[in-house]
C-alpha positions in Angstrom: -3.6 14.5 1.1 -0.7 12.3 2.9 -1.5 14.7 6.0 -5.0 13.6 5.6 -4.7 9.7 5.1 -2.1 9.7 8.1 -4.8 11.2 10.3 -2.5 14.2 11.3 -5.0 16.7 9.5 -8.6 16.8 10.1 -9.5 20.1 7.7 -11.6 17.9 5.2 -13.3 16.1 7.7 -17.3 16.3 7.1 -18.6 14.3 10.0 -19.6 11.4 7.5 -20.2 7.6 8.5 -17.1 5.4 8.1 -18.6 3.9 5.0 -18.8 7.4 3.2 -15.3 8.0 4.3 -14.1 4.6 2.5 -15.8 6.0 -0.5 -12.7 6.4 -2.2 -12.2 2.8 -2.8 -12.5 1.7 -6.4 -16.3 1.6 -8.1 -16.0 -2.3 -8.2 -14.3 -2.7 -4.9 -15.6 -4.0 -1.9 -15.0 -2.8 1.9 -15.3 -5.1 4.5 -15.9 -3.3 8.4 -16.3 -5.4 11.4 -19.9 -4.9 13.4 -18.7 -5.6 17.0 -22.1 -5.3 18.3 -23.4 -7.9 16.1 -20.3 -9.8 15.9 -20.1 -10.0 12.1 -18.4 -8.8 8.9 -20.2 -6.5 6.8 -19.5 -6.2 3.1 -20.3 -2.8 1.3 -19.9 -3.1 -2.3 -20.4 -0.9 -5.3 -24.1 -0.1 -4.6 -23.1 1.1 -0.9 -20.4 3.2 -2.5 -22.5 4.9 -5.0 -25.1 5.6 -2.3 -22.3 6.9 -0.1 -20.7 9.4 -2.9 -24.4 10.9 -3.4 -24.9 11.7 0.3 -21.3 13.5 0.0 -22.5 15.0 -2.9 -25.7 16.1 -1.4 -23.8 17.1 1.8 -21.3 19.4 -0.5 -24.2 20.9 -2.5 -26.6 21.8 0.1 -24.4 21.9 3.4 
């Protein structure tokens, strides 16, 4: 896991969008990302996390 988190290992990469890669945050946490094109902060909360986890599950299940 340390190699994965440091970016030295890409063996577990699924080619997921950024929010899905950040789904490892806790179930009640918020992830904030900056959208440079729109010049605004985007707040991803529990609902977006649940959707990202569902997408990951579907990808792993059905590839």
